[in-house]
C-alpha positions as YAML, in Angstrom:
chain: A
units: angstrom
residues:
- id: 1
  name: MET
  ca: [21.59, -57.83, 29.03]
- id: 2
  name: ASN
  ca: [21.40, -54.45, 27.33]
- id: 3
  name: ASN
  ca: [20.29, -51.44, 29.28]
- id: 4
  name: GLN
  ca: [18.06, -49.28, 27.17]
- id: 5
  name: GLN
  ca: [17.28, -45.72, 28.08]
- id: 6
  name: ASN
  ca: [14.51, -43.73, 26.51]
- id: 7
  name: THR
  ca: [15.16, -40.06, 26.08]
- id: 8
  name: ASN
  ca: [12.25, -37.69, 25.58]
- id: 9
  name: ILE
  ca: [13.05, -34.63, 23.53]
- id: 10
  name: LYS
  ca: [10.73, -31.66, 23.87]
- id: 11
  name: ILE
  ca: [10.56, -29.41, 20.82]
- id: 12
  name: VAL
  ca: [9.55, -25.91, 21.79]
- id: 13
  name: THR
  ca: [7.91, -23.64, 19.23]
- id: 14
  name: ALA
  ca: [6.94, -20.02, 19.69]
- id: 15
  name: ASP
  ca: [3.32, -18.92, 19.92]
- id: 16
  name: PRO
  ca: [2.29, -18.40, 16.27]
- id: 17
  name: SER
  ca: [-0.74, -16.23, 17.01]
- id: 18
  name: ALA
  ca: [1.21, -13.00, 16.45]
- id: 19
  name: ILE
  ca: [2.26, -13.83, 12.89]
- id: 20
  name: GLY
  ca: [-1.19, -15.22, 12.12]
- id: 21
  name: LEU
  ca: [-2.93, -12.10, 13.40]
- id: 22
  name: PHE
  ca: [-0.41, -9.88, 11.61]
- id: 23
  name: GLY
  ca: [-1.17, -11.63, 8.33]
- id: 24
  name: LEU
  ca: [-4.89, -11.18, 8.95]
- id: 25
  name: ALA
  ca: [-4.37, -7.52, 9.86]
- id: 26
  name: ILE
  ca: [-2.41, -6.65, 6.72]
- id: 27
  name: VAL
  ca: [-4.68, -8.40, 4.24]
- id: 28
  name: THR
  ca: [-7.87, -6.95, 5.71]
- id: 29
  name: PHE
  ca: [-6.27, -3.50, 5.95]
- id: 30
  name: VAL
  ca: [-5.39, -3.56, 2.25]
- id: 31
  name: ALA
  ca: [-8.63, -5.23, 1.11]
- id: 32
  name: SER
  ca: [-10.84, -2.88, 3.13]
- id: 33
  name: SER
  ca: [-9.14, 0.12, 1.52]
- id: 34
  name: GLN
  ca: [-10.47, -1.13, -1.83]
- id: 35
  name: LYS
  ca: [-13.97, -1.76, -0.47]
- id: 36
  name: LEU
  ca: [-14.07, 1.70, 1.11]
- id: 37
  name: GLY
  ca: [-13.04, 3.33, -2.16]
- id: 38
  name: LEU
  ca: [-9.73, 4.59, -0.76]
- id: 39
  name: THR
  ca: [-7.89, 2.57, -3.42]
- id: 40
  name: GLU
  ca: [-8.95, 1.09, -6.73]
- id: 41
  name: GLY
  ca: [-8.72, -2.31, -8.40]
- id: 42
  name: LEU
  ca: [-7.66, -5.71, -7.14]
- id: 43
  name: GLY
  ca: [-4.35, -6.20, -8.93]
- id: 44
  name: LEU
  ca: [-2.17, -5.19, -6.00]
- id: 45
  name: VAL
  ca: [-4.50, -6.62, -3.35]
- id: 46
  name: ILE
  ca: [-3.99, -10.17, -4.63]
- id: 47
  name: PRO
  ca: [-0.31, -10.60, -3.57]
- id: 48
  name: TRP
  ca: [-1.16, -9.51, -0.03]
- id: 49
  name: ALA
  ca: [-4.11, -11.90, 0.02]
- id: 50
  name: ILE
  ca: [-1.86, -14.79, -1.01]
- id: 51
  name: PHE
  ca: [1.23, -14.12, 1.07]
- id: 52
  name: LEU
  ca: [-0.22, -12.44, 4.19]
- id: 53
  name: GLY
  ca: [-3.81, -13.57, 4.30]
- id: 54
  name: ALA
  ca: [-3.09, -17.11, 3.13]
- id: 55
  name: PHE
  ca: [0.50, -18.18, 3.73]
- id: 56
  name: ALA
  ca: [1.05, -16.31, 7.03]
- id: 57
  name: GLN
  ca: [-2.11, -17.80, 8.53]
- id: 58
  name: LEU
  ca: [-1.37, -21.24, 7.13]
- id: 59
  name: TYR
  ca: [2.07, -21.08, 8.76]
- id: 60
  name: ALA
  ca: [0.42, -20.10, 12.06]
- id: 61
  name: SER
  ca: [-2.04, -22.97, 11.66]
- id: 62
  name: ILE
  ca: [0.75, -25.51, 11.19]
- id: 63
  name: LEU
  ca: [2.63, -24.25, 14.24]
- id: 64
  name: ASP
  ca: [-0.55, -24.22, 16.34]
- id: 65
  name: SER
  ca: [-1.05, -27.89, 15.50]
- id: 66
  name: LYS
  ca: [2.34, -28.56, 17.10]
- id: 67
  name: HIS
  ca: [1.01, -26.83, 20.21]
- id: 68
  name: ASN
  ca: [-1.98, -29.22, 20.14]
- id: 69
  name: ASN
  ca: [-4.16, -26.12, 19.77]
- id: 70
  name: THR
  ca: [-7.21, -27.32, 17.84]
- id: 71
  name: PHE
  ca: [-8.91, -23.92, 17.93]
- id: 72
  name: GLY
  ca: [-5.91, -22.01, 16.57]
- id: 73
  name: THR
  ca: [-5.09, -24.68, 14.00]
- id: 74
  name: THR
  ca: [-8.64, -24.70, 12.66]
- id: 75
  name: ALA
  ca: [-9.18, -20.94, 12.71]
- id: 76
  name: PHE
  ca: [-5.91, -19.92, 11.07]
- id: 77
  name: GLY
  ca: [-6.08, -22.83, 8.61]
- id: 78
  name: ALA
  ca: [-9.66, -22.14, 7.55]
- id: 79
  name: TYR
  ca: [-9.07, -18.43, 6.98]
- id: 80
  name: ALA
  ca: [-5.79, -19.14, 5.19]
- id: 81
  name: PHE
  ca: [-7.65, -21.25, 2.65]
- id: 82
  name: PHE
  ca: [-10.35, -18.58, 2.46]
- id: 83
  name: TRP
  ca: [-7.74, -16.09, 1.25]
- id: 84
  name: PHE
  ca: [-6.26, -18.58, -1.20]
- id: 85
  name: ALA
  ca: [-9.74, -19.08, -2.67]
- id: 86
  name: THR
  ca: [-10.51, -15.36, -2.61]
- id: 87
  name: ALA
  ca: [-7.30, -14.51, -4.46]
- id: 88
  name: CYS
  ca: [-8.10, -17.14, -7.10]
- id: 89
  name: SER
  ca: [-11.64, -15.79, -7.42]
- id: 90
  name: TRP
  ca: [-10.26, -12.32, -8.03]
- id: 91
  name: LEU
  ca: [-7.90, -13.74, -10.66]
- id: 92
  name: VAL
  ca: [-10.87, -15.38, -12.38]
- id: 93
  name: LYS
  ca: [-12.81, -12.11, -12.23]
- id: 94
  name: LEU
  ca: [-9.89, -10.21, -13.76]
- id: 95
  name: GLY
  ca: [-9.68, -12.70, -16.63]
- id: 96
  name: VAL
  ca: [-6.27, -14.12, -15.74]
- id: 97
  name: PHE
  ca: [-7.53, -17.66, -16.38]
- id: 98
  name: GLY
  ca: [-9.27, -16.71, -19.61]
- id: 99
  name: GLU
  ca: [-12.44, -15.02, -20.78]
- id: 100
  name: VAL
  ca: [-14.56, -18.17, -20.55]
- id: 101
  name: LEU
  ca: [-14.18, -18.45, -16.78]
- id: 102
  name: ALA
  ca: [-14.57, -14.70, -16.31]
- id: 103
  name: THR
  ca: [-17.77, -14.39, -18.35]
- id: 104
  name: ASN
  ca: [-19.36, -17.48, -16.81]
- id: 105
  name: ALA
  ca: [-18.60, -16.58, -13.21]
- id: 106
  name: ASP
  ca: [-21.73, -16.52, -11.03]
- id: 107
  name: GLY
  ca: [-21.25, -14.25, -8.05]
- id: 108
  name: LYS
  ca: [-23.99, -16.06, -6.13]
- id: 109
  name: GLN
  ca: [-21.67, -19.03, -5.79]
- id: 110
  name: LEU
  ca: [-19.44, -16.79, -3.69]
- id: 111
  name: GLY
  ca: [-22.54, -15.93, -1.69]
- id: 112
  name: PHE
  ca: [-22.90, -19.58, -0.69]
- id: 113
  name: ALA
  ca: [-19.18, -19.73, 0.18]
- id: 114
  name: PHE
  ca: [-19.50, -16.60, 2.32]
- id: 115
  name: ALA
  ca: [-22.61, -18.00, 4.01]
- id: 116
  name: GLY
  ca: [-20.69, -21.17, 4.83]
- id: 117
  name: TYR
  ca: [-17.87, -19.15, 6.34]
- id: 118
  name: LEU
  ca: [-20.42, -17.11, 8.30]
- id: 119
  name: ILE
  ca: [-21.73, -20.30, 9.92]
- id: 120
  name: PHE
  ca: [-18.17, -21.41, 10.68]
- id: 121
  name: SER
  ca: [-17.21, -17.99, 12.07]
- id: 122
  name: VAL
  ca: [-20.20, -17.86, 14.42]
- id: 123
  name: LEU
  ca: [-19.13, -21.20, 15.88]
- id: 124
  name: MET
  ca: [-15.55, -19.96, 16.23]
- id: 125
  name: THR
  ca: [-16.85, -16.78, 17.91]
- id: 126
  name: ILE
  ca: [-18.36, -18.95, 20.63]
- id: 127
  name: GLY
  ca: [-14.97, -20.61, 21.11]
- id: 128
  name: ALA
  ca: [-13.20, -17.25, 21.15]
- id: 129
  name: MET
  ca: [-15.29, -16.20, 24.15]
- id: 130
  name: GLU
  ca: [-13.11, -18.48, 26.26]
- id: 131
  name: THR
  ca: [-9.82, -17.34, 24.72]
- id: 132
  name: ASN
  ca: [-9.58, -13.57, 25.22]
- id: 133
  name: LYS
  ca: [-11.75, -10.54, 24.57]
- id: 134
  name: VAL
  ca: [-9.61, -9.09, 21.76]
- id: 135
  name: LEU
  ca: [-9.91, -12.33, 19.80]
- id: 136
  name: PHE
  ca: [-13.63, -12.46, 20.56]
- id: 137
  name: PHE
  ca: [-14.22, -9.01, 19.10]
- id: 138
  name: ILE
  ca: [-12.08, -9.86, 16.06]
- id: 139
  name: PHE
  ca: [-14.46, -12.76, 15.43]
- id: 140
  name: VAL
  ca: [-17.49, -10.52, 15.94]
- id: 141
  name: MET
  ca: [-16.09, -8.26, 13.20]
- id: 142
  name: ILE
  ca: [-15.46, -11.33, 11.02]
- id: 143
  name: ASP
  ca: [-19.10, -12.34, 11.53]
- id: 144
  name: LEU
  ca: [-20.25, -8.89, 10.40]
- id: 145
  name: LEU
  ca: [-17.89, -9.07, 7.43]
- id: 146
  name: PHE
  ca: [-19.40, -12.34, 6.24]
- id: 147
  name: VAL
  ca: [-22.94, -11.08, 6.80]
- id: 148
  name: GLY
  ca: [-22.10, -8.13, 4.55]
- id: 149
  name: LEU
  ca: [-20.30, -10.21, 1.94]
- id: 150
  name: THR
  ca: [-23.08, -12.80, 1.81]
- id: 151
  name: PHE
  ca: [-25.95, -10.36, 1.26]
- id: 152
  name: ASP
  ca: [-23.86, -8.30, -1.16]
- id: 153
  name: ALA
  ca: [-23.04, -11.41, -3.22]
- id: 154
  name: PHE
  ca: [-26.73, -12.32, -3.42]
- id: 155
  name: GLY
  ca: [-27.60, -8.78, -4.50]
- id: 156
  name: ILE
  ca: [-29.64, -7.98, -1.40]
- id: 157
  name: ALA
  ca: [-29.29, -4.30, -0.43]
- id: 158
  name: SER
  ca: [-25.82, -4.47, -1.94]
- id: 159
  name: GLU
  ca: [-24.79, -0.90, -1.20]
- id: 160
  name: VAL
  ca: [-25.68, -1.20, 2.50]
- id: 161
  name: PHE
  ca: [-24.07, -4.59, 3.02]
- id: 162
  name: HIS
  ca: [-21.00, -3.77, 0.94]
- id: 163
  name: THR
  ca: [-20.39, -0.76, 3.18]
- id: 164
  name: MET
  ca: [-21.01, -2.88, 6.26]
- id: 165
  name: ALA
  ca: [-18.46, -5.43, 5.03]
- id: 166
  name: ALA
  ca: [-15.91, -2.71, 4.31]
- id: 167
  name: TYR
  ca: [-16.06, -1.17, 7.79]
- id: 168
  name: ALA
  ca: [-16.12, -4.59, 9.48]
- id: 169
  name: GLU
  ca: [-13.02, -5.56, 7.52]
- id: 170
  name: MET
  ca: [-11.24, -2.39, 8.63]
- id: 171
  name: GLY
  ca: [-12.27, -3.20, 12.20]
- id: 172
  name: ILE
  ca: [-10.75, -6.67, 11.83]
- id: 173
  name: ALA
  ca: [-7.50, -5.10, 10.65]
- id: 174
  name: LEU
  ca: [-7.20, -2.65, 13.55]
- id: 175
  name: LEU
  ca: [-8.09, -5.21, 16.21]
- id: 176
  name: SER
  ca: [-5.73, -7.75, 14.66]
- id: 177
  name: PHE
  ca: [-2.85, -5.26, 14.67]
- id: 178
  name: TYR
  ca: [-3.48, -4.78, 18.39]
- id: 179
  name: GLY
  ca: [-3.77, -8.53, 19.00]
- id: 180
  name: ALA
  ca: [-0.53, -9.22, 17.13]
- id: 181
  name: GLY
  ca: [1.28, -6.51, 19.07]
- id: 182
  name: ALA
  ca: [-0.05, -7.85, 22.36]
- id: 183
  name: ALA
  ca: [1.02, -11.41, 21.53]
- id: 184
  name: VAL
  ca: [4.57, -10.25, 20.83]
- id: 185
  name: LEU
  ca: [5.07, -7.63, 23.52]
- id: 186
  name: ASN
  ca: [3.36, -9.49, 26.37]
- id: 187
  name: THR
  ca: [5.60, -12.49, 25.71]
- id: 188
  name: HIS
  ca: [8.69, -10.38, 25.10]
- id: 189
  name: PHE
  ca: [8.36, -8.42, 28.34]
- id: 190
  name: GLY
  ca: [6.98, -11.32, 30.37]
- id: 191
  name: LYS
  ca: [4.05, -9.27, 31.63]
- id: 192
  name: VAL
  ca: [0.78, -7.76, 30.46]
- id: 193
  name: PHE
  ca: [2.07, -4.88, 28.37]
- id: 194
  name: LEU
  ca: [-1.05, -4.67, 26.19]
- id: 195
  name: PRO
  ca: [-4.16, -6.10, 27.88]
- id: 196
  name: ILE
  ca: [-6.26, -8.50, 25.82]
- id: 197
  name: GLY
  ca: [-9.06, -9.17, 28.29]
- id: 198
  name: ARG
  ca: [-9.80, -12.30, 30.25]
- id: 199
  name: PRO
  ca: [-12.07, -15.04, 28.89]
- id: 200
  name: PHE
  ca: [-15.78, -14.54, 29.62]
- id: 201
  name: GLY
  ca: [-15.91, -17.65, 31.81]
- id: 202
  name: ILE
  ca: [-19.37, -18.64, 30.60]
- id: 203
  name: PHE
  ca: [-18.63, -22.08, 29.17]
- id: 204
  name: LYS
  ca: [-15.65, -22.95, 31.34]
- id: 205
  name: ALA
  ca: [-14.02, -21.59, 34.46]
- id: 206
  name: ARG
  ca: [-11.57, -18.74, 34.07]
- id: 207
  name: PRO
  ca: [-7.91, -19.71, 34.52]
...
């Protein structure tokens, strides 16, 4: 009679929120500089959109799935694909894929995409209320960004909403830098080095 022993191996992965938030911070920092008129053109924004906005957040999404974190997996994954699509849209606009695509591009299609992401972001904002306050306010800024982008894409008070989107995007960047720093330093020092605020405790009891 053979004795069989089952051995459980636990694979530990680090919290990926820091790298995900860092990617979000960098891409929105660079992109908002263009919207605010501090820089010009999209040529050098695109690499940061692909590698920081898209790949860094996709990496965080994959690691969050290993943590069984549905919220983090969905949020980082969804915004990663947003930046992939945005970078491709900019490439179309710049004529990289040919004049036919560039001349036939209808900006209102982006308006529908932005509106869809606005709906998604509002739902994620509700979830962020029970994560921490820094993340909640990042999502509030994301909501404002998509409100601005949506109305701008549909040509409704474009100047006002473009400016609104630009400042919201800069707000996302600054809050995300703080959130990334807090995720690293709080874990590194084993204490609250940078406070991120407790969950609101509205939809579930505070830990």
